[in-house]
C-alpha positions, 0 to 999 in steps of 0.5 A: 883877580889880576895879580893872584896866582892859584897854585895847589890851593895856595894863593900867591900874591904877585909882586907889588900887591898888598897882601893884607888888603887882598886877603881881607877882600877874599876872606883869606888871611896872610901866612907869610911872604905873600902866601895866603891860605883860606881861613879854616871854616867851622867843622861840621858836628860829627854826628851830622856828617852823613858820610861818616854816619853812613860808613862802617866806622859808625855802625855801632852808633847806628845800632845804638840809635835803634835801641835808644830812639824807641826806648825814648819814645816808649818812656815818653808815651808811658808804654810799659807792657806789650802783647806781640802779634806775630803772623804772615804779612801776605794774608789778606782780609778776604783771602783763604785765611780770612777767618784768622785775619778776622780773629786776630783783629777781634782778639787785638780789639778785645785785649785793647779794650780790656787794657784800657779798662784797667785805669793804669797811669802807664799804658799797659798791654799795648798791641805790638806787631812787625808793622806789615800787612796781613795778620800784623795789619789785623792786630793794629787795626783791632787796637785802633778800633778799640781806641788804643795805640799800637806799635809797629816794628818795621824792617827796611826791606827793598820791595818787601814790607811797608808799614800798615796804615793802622799803626799809631804814628808815634809808635811806627818804627823802621829798623835797619838791623834785624837783631835790633828789631828782634830785641825790641820784640823780646824787650817789650 
């Protein structure tokens, strides 16, 4: 653009240029005496600003979201009560504690069958685990085998736990904050 000089974000028209024409052509507006500044763009919605949302100032919002999102989902799906299974993530169905894996699976299946037989409009006594492998996996599997839903309250740990495949997809949650995960274990 031959006659326009760029100085520190301000575009200055050279003598003899018609500023309004250049401003419209470049989608700028004229400020005064040949100086143009860029039209302000629409600001991004604050909650869509990932740099802000991932920063320290937004930590309370992230914590609140780890409360509100599961709460919303439990209300939507009519989840009223849970039975929480705690146990090691490192035990396998064919490992040294295989008997306890099988017992957790069977207990979860029995509880789910009983719960489904109650005929309540809200879902009662839904199996809830930490979402990992081992005994947690066994409990989620037992609920699935009984035709029920189950909850997985996972925690994001590098090189550690991953959600087991037997959790009901709509009830598979991933938490960043340990205390929010623990709150949900106690709250349900």
